MIDOSE-1310 file (N, C-alpha, C; in nm, 2 decimals, decimal comma, always signed):
residues 141
mnat	-2,77/-5,74/+3,56/-2,70/-5,67/+3,64/-2,56/-5,62/+3,56; -2,55/-5,50/+3,53/-2,40/-5,51/+3,45/-2,34/-5,39/+3,54; -2,21/-5,40/+3,51/-2,11/-5,40/+3,58/-2,14/-5,20/+3,61; -2,18/-5,16/+3,48/-2,16/-5,00/+3,57/-2,30/-4,93/+3,63
cdlt	-2,35/-5,05/+3,69/-2,52/-5,02/+3,77/-2,49/-4,96/+3,92; -2,52/-4,87/+3,95/-2,49/-4,80/+3,99/-2,58/-4,85/+4,20; -2,56/-4,93/+4,30/-2,63/-4,97/+4,37/-2,61/-4,86/+4,51; -2,69/-4,85/+4,64/-2,65/-4,73/+4,75/-2,67/-4,91/+4,84
igql	-2,61/-4,84/+4,96/-2,59/-4,98/+5,02/-2,75/-5,02/+5,05; -2,81/-4,92/+5,09/-2,91/-5,03/+5,07/-3,03/-5,12/+4,97; -3,02/-5,06/+4,89/-3,01/-5,15/+4,72/-2,98/-5,35/+4,76; -2,81/-5,25/+4,74/-2,69/-5,40/+4,78/-2,80/-5,42/+4,89
arsa	-2,78/-5,42/+5,03/-2,84/-5,50/+5,10/-2,88/-5,58/+5,08; -3,07/-5,51/+5,02/-3,14/-5,64/+4,96/-3,18/-5,70/+4,93; -3,02/-5,68/+4,79/-3,01/-5,70/+4,64/-2,95/-5,87/+4,76; -2,88/-5,87/+4,82/-2,80/-5,99/+4,89/-2,82/-6,03/+5,04
rlap	-2,97/-5,97/+5,06/-3,03/-5,98/+5,19/-2,93/-6,02/+5,31; -2,89/-5,90/+5,32/-2,80/-5,89/+5,40/-2,87/-5,73/+5,48; -2,83/-5,74/+5,65/-2,86/-5,59/+5,64/-2,72/-5,53/+5,68; -2,75/-5,40/+5,63/-2,67/-5,22/+5,58/-2,61/-5,24/+5,65
etlr	-2,57/-5,29/+5,75/-2,51/-5,26/+5,89/-2,36/-5,38/+5,83; -2,45/-5,49/+5,80/-2,33/-5,62/+5,83/-2,27/-5,55/+5,66; -2,33/-5,50/+5,59/-2,20/-5,47/+5,42/-2,18/-5,36/+5,53; -2,18/-5,30/+5,59/-2,08/-5,18/+5,65/-1,95/-5,27/+5,73
hyer	-1,99/-5,36/+5,80/-1,90/-5,41/+5,90/-1,77/-5,44/+5,77; -1,84/-5,57/+5,64/-1,73/-5,62/+5,56/-1,68/-5,50/+5,47; -1,72/-5,40/+5,48/-1,63/-5,22/+5,38/-1,54/-5,23/+5,52; -1,56/-5,23/+5,64/-1,43/-5,19/+5,71/-1,32/-5,29/+5,70
lgli	-1,38/-5,43/+5,70/-1,28/-5,59/+5,72/-1,21/-5,56/+5,53; -1,26/-5,45/+5,48/-1,17/-5,49/+5,36/-1,23/-5,58/+5,26; -1,37/-5,66/+5,28/-1,36/-5,77/+5,21/-1,47/-5,69/+5,08; -1,58/-5,60/+5,11/-1,59/-5,49/+4,96/-1,59/-5,36/+4,96
epsr	-1,60/-5,25/+4,85/-1,56/-5,18/+4,89/-1,68/-5,08/+4,74; -1,74/-4,92/+4,81/-1,80/-4,88/+4,71/-1,76/-4,85/+4,57; -1,81/-4,90/+4,49/-1,73/-4,88/+4,30/-1,68/-4,68/+4,30; -1,77/-4,66/+4,38/-1,74/-4,49/+4,39/-1,85/-4,42/+4,40
rsds	-1,82/-4,27/+4,48/-1,93/-4,23/+4,60/-2,00/-4,11/+4,42; -2,11/-4,07/+4,50/-2,25/-4,00/+4,47/-2,17/-3,85/+4,44; -2,25/-3,74/+4,36/-2,23/-3,69/+4,46/-2,27/-3,61/+4,57; -2,41/-3,67/+4,61/-2,41/-3,63/+4,79/-2,32/-3,71/+4,83
nyrl	-2,23/-3,82/+4,83/-2,13/-3,86/+4,84/-2,20/-4,03/+4,98; -2,30/-4,03/+4,91/-2,32/-4,19/+4,93/-2,23/-4,27/+4,83; -2,25/-4,42/+4,97/-2,15/-4,47/+4,88/-2,22/-4,52/+4,73; -2,17/-4,61/+4,63/-2,23/-4,64/+4,56/-2,14/-4,79/+4,48
ydsa	-2,24/-4,93/+4,51/-2,15/-5,03/+4,48/-2,22/-5,12/+4,34; -2,13/-5,15/+4,24/-2,15/-5,21/+4,13/-2,21/-5,41/+4,14; -2,21/-5,41/+4,06/-2,26/-5,56/+4,06/-2,13/-5,72/+4,10; -1,99/-5,60/+4,05/-1,91/-5,68/+4,11/-1,88/-5,66/+4,29
alqr	-1,98/-5,59/+4,34/-1,93/-5,62/+4,46/-2,10/-5,68/+4,53; -2,19/-5,72/+4,46/-2,32/-5,81/+4,48/-2,25/-5,97/+4,44; -2,14/-5,96/+4,35/-2,07/-6,11/+4,35/-1,96/-6,16/+4,45; -1,92/-6,05/+4,52/-1,81/-6,07/+4,57/-1,89/-6,12/+4,72
lqfi	-2,01/-6,09/+4,77/-2,11/-6,08/+4,84/-2,19/-6,21/+4,83; -2,20/-6,31/+4,73/-2,26/-6,41/+4,72/-2,09/-6,52/+4,76; -2,01/-6,45/+4,68/-1,85/-6,55/+4,71/-1,87/-6,53/+4,90; -1,88/-6,43/+4,95/-1,87/-6,41/+5,08/-1,96/-6,54/+5,17
rraq	-2,10/-6,55/+5,13/-2,21/-6,60/+5,15/-2,16/-6,75/+5,16; -2,12/-6,80/+5,07/-2,11/-6,91/+5,04/-1,98/-6,97/+5,11; -1,88/-6,91/+5,12/-1,80/-6,91/+5,20/-1,84/-6,96/+5,37; -1,88/-6,81/+5,39/-1,92/-6,85/+5,52/-2,03/-6,96/+5,50
algf	-2,08/-7,03/+5,45/-2,16/-7,10/+5,46/-2,10/-7,26/+5,46; -2,00/-7,25/+5,43/-1,90/-7,40/+5,43/-1,80/-7,35/+5,60; -1,83/-7,25/+5,65/-1,78/-7,21/+5,78/-1,65/-7,17/+5,79; -1,57/-7,11/+5,66/-1,46/-7,01/+5,61/-1,54/-6,89/+5,74
slpe	-1,40/-6,86/+5,81/-1,39/-6,72/+5,95/-1,41/-6,63/+5,76; -1,39/-6,44/+5,87/-1,41/-6,35/+5,79/-1,23/-6,36/+5,73; -1,16/-6,38/+5,80/-1,05/-6,37/+5,78/-0,98/-6,46/+5,71; -1,00/-6,54/+5,67/-1,01/-6,70/+5,56/-1,09/-6,63/+5,39
irql	-1,19/-6,56/+5,45/-1,27/-6,54/+5,35/-1,16/-6,40/+5,31; -1,08/-6,34/+5,39/-1,03/-6,21/+5,28/-0,91/-6,29/+5,20; -0,83/-6,37/+5,28/-0,71/-6,44/+5,21/-0,78/-6,47/+5,05; -0,89/-6,57/+5,08/-0,95/-6,64/+4,93/-1,00/-6,57/+4,85
lglh	-1,04/-6,46/+4,88/-1,09/-6,32/+4,78/-0,95/-6,25/+4,73; -0,87/-6,26/+4,85/-0,72/-6,18/+4,72/-0,67/-6,30/+4,64; -0,66/-6,41/+4,70/-0,64/-6,47/+4,60/-0,71/-6,51/+4,47; -0,84/-6,50/+4,48/-0,89/-6,52/+4,37/-0,88/-6,40/+4,27
aagd	-0,90/-6,26/+4,36/-0,87/-6,13/+4,28/-0,71/-6,13/+4,20; -0,62/-6,19/+4,24/-0,50/-6,20/+4,19/-0,50/-6,22/+4,07; -0,56/-6,41/+4,05/-0,63/-6,48/+3,95/-0,47/-6,54/+3,89; -0,41/-6,50/+3,98/-0,26/-6,54/+3,87/-0,17/-6,64/+3,98
gdma	-0,24/-6,67/+4,08/-0,20/-6,74/+4,18/-0,17/-6,96/+4,16; -0,14/-7,02/+4,23/-0,19/-7,15/+4,25/-0,27/-7,17/+4,32; -0,37/-7,28/+4,30/-0,48/-7,35/+4,32/-0,41/-7,42/+4,50; -0,32/-7,44/+4,50/-0,26/-7,52/+4,62/-0,28/-7,43/+4,74
qvra	-0,28/-7,27/+4,74/-0,30/-7,17/+4,83/-0,46/-7,21/+4,86; -0,56/-7,22/+4,79/-0,68/-7,25/+4,80/-0,65/-7,36/+4,85; -0,64/-7,50/+4,84/-0,62/-7,59/+4,91/-0,64/-7,57/+5,06; -0,44/-7,51/+5,07/-0,40/-7,54/+5,18/-0,54/-7,45/+5,31
iaeq	-0,57/-7,35/+5,24/-0,70/-7,26/+5,35/-0,79/-7,37/+5,41; -0,85/-7,48/+5,29/-0,93/-7,56/+5,30/-0,94/-7,66/+5,35; -0,79/-7,72/+5,39/-0,77/-7,81/+5,43/-0,74/-7,80/+5,58; -0,72/-7,64/+5,60/-0,66/-7,61/+5,74/-0,82/-7,61/+5,78
rvaq	-0,92/-7,55/+5,72/-1,08/-7,54/+5,77/-1,15/-7,70/+5,79; -1,13/-7,76/+5,73/-1,16/-7,92/+5,74/-1,08/-7,97/+5,89; -0,95/-7,94/+5,95/-0,89/-8,01/+6,00/-1,00/-7,95/+6,15; -1,02/-7,75/+6,12/-1,04/-7,66/+6,28/-1,21/-7,80/+6,26
idqr	-1,29/-7,78/+6,15/-1,39/-7,89/+6,19/-1,37/-7,98/+6,25; -1,27/-8,11/+6,22/-1,32/-8,12/+6,25/-1,25/-8,20/+6,43; -1,17/-8,06/+6,45/-1,12/-8,05/+6,60/-1,28/-8,04/+6,68; -1,36/-7,91/+6,59/-1,48/-7,87/+6,71/-1,60/-8,04/+6,69
iadl	-1,57/-8,08/+6,58/-1,66/-8,20/+6,62/-1,57/-8,29/+6,71; -1,43/-8,28/+6,75/-1,42/-8,39/+6,86/-1,46/-8,32/+6,99; -1,45/-8,20/+7,00/-1,48/-8,11/+7,09/-1,59/-8,13/+7,11; -1,65/-8,15/+7,09/-1,88/-8,17/+7,06/-1,85/-8,29/+7,07
qrlr	-1,79/-8,42/+7,05/-1,86/-8,54/+7,08/-1,80/-8,57/+7,22; -1,65/-8,52/+7,29/-1,63/-8,55/+7,41/-1,74/-8,47/+7,50; -1,82/-8,34/+7,48/-1,89/-8,27/+7,57/-2,01/-8,36/+7,59; -2,06/-8,41/+7,42/-2,17/-8,48/+7,47/-2,17/-8,62/+7,52
eglq	-2,01/-8,68/+7,55/-2,01/-8,79/+7,60/-2,03/-8,81/+7,80; -1,99/-8,62/+7,82/-1,97/-8,62/+7,96/-2,16/-8,55/+7,97; -2,20/-8,54/+7,90/-2,35/-8,52/+7,97/-2,45/-8,63/+7,94; -2,39/-8,73/+7,83/-2,46/-8,84/+7,85/-2,43/-8,93/+7,97
rllq	-2,31/-8,93/+7,99/-2,29/-8,99/+8,14/-2,36/-8,92/+8,28; -2,37/-8,79/+8,24/-2,45/-8,73/+8,37/-2,62/-8,77/+8,36; -2,67/-8,73/+8,24/-2,77/-8,84/+8,21/-2,77/-8,95/+8,33; -2,73/-9,07/+8,21/-2,71/-9,21/+8,25/-2,71/-9,20/+8,45
scpg	-2,72/-9,11/+8,54/-2,64/-9,14/+8,63/-2,80/-9,05/+8,70; -2,87/-8,95/+8,62/-2,99/-8,93/+8,68/-3,14/-8,96/+8,66; -3,21/-9,03/+8,73/-3,33/-9,11/+8,74/-3,42/-8,98/+8,69; -3,42/-8,89/+8,71/-3,49/-8,78/+8,61/-3,65/-8,80/+8,72
hgpl	-3,65/-8,82/+8,84/-3,73/-8,79/+8,94/-3,72/-8,79/+9,09; -3,78/-8,76/+9,16/-3,66/-8,74/+9,26/-3,66/-8,59/+9,34; -3,60/-8,54/+9,44/-3,61/-8,43/+9,52/-3,46/-8,38/+9,41; -3,48/-8,26/+9,41/-3,36/-8,20/+9,26/-3,25/-8,19/+9,43
aecp	-3,27/-8,15/+9,52/-3,11/-8,16/+9,59/-3,06/-8,34/+9,57; -3,08/-8,42/+9,53/-3,03/-8,50/+9,48/-3,04/-8,56/+9,33; -3,03/-8,44/+9,27/-3,01/-8,46/+9,17/-2,83/-8,46/+9,10; -2,77/-8,53/+9,07/-2,65/-8,55/+9,03/-2,63/-8,50/+8,91
ivaa	-2,69/-8,43/+8,79/-2,67/-8,34/+8,75/-2,59/-8,21/+8,77; -2,72/-8,18/+8,86/-2,71/-8,05/+8,97/-2,60/-8,00/+9,03; -2,56/-8,17/+9,09/-2,45/-8,21/+9,20/-2,31/-8,17/+9,12; -2,31/-8,22/+8,98/-2,19/-8,24/+8,95/-2,20/-8,07/+8,89
lcss	-2,25/-7,97/+8,86/-2,29/-7,83/+8,81/-2,18/-7,81/+8,95; -2,23/-7,79/+9,08/-2,21/-7,74/+9,14/-2,06/-7,76/+9,20; -1,97/-7,86/+9,17/-1,88/-7,97/+9,21/-1,78/-7,87/+9,15; -1,66/-7,88/+9,23/-1,55/-7,79/+9,19/-1,51/-7,92/+9,07
gvep	-1,47/-7,99/+9,11/-1,41/-8,10/+9,06/-1,44/-8,13/+8,89; -1,59/-8,05/+8,82/-1,64/-8,08/+8,75/-1,60/-7,95/+8,63; -1,57/-8,01/+8,54/-1,50/-7,94/+8,36/-1,51/-7,96/+8,28; -1,52/-7,89/+8,16/-1,61/-7,92/+8,02/-1,49/-8,01/+7,99
s	-1,55/-8,08/+7,91/-1,44/-8,20/+7,85/-1,33/-8,12/+7,75
């Protein structure tokens, strides 16, 4: 694909394996933009848009949020920045992932305690898991 090829939103969506509505959403967020409009006012995208979409998908696969991806794309487009800014964004994402992992581990431990208290047989009215869920004193960890 060369830089001058024009793709409609449907063609770009198929190439990127995304729904056209996802592309419209990305466009509203300023993550991609059409290179031009056709004579009939259709949005047309060039190969740079496909490369941006690939960047976005790879960044999402690493857990970056769309606002973070917007920042990364901006830094990449500027081309003259310092990699320290990219590193700081990535470090922040790692810290957020670590926090989420800690939260999930606490949730798992709480649920594991409930599982250990349940014999797994007998009347539902005596189920400690249901009792804990009905109790106003039980809050997620």
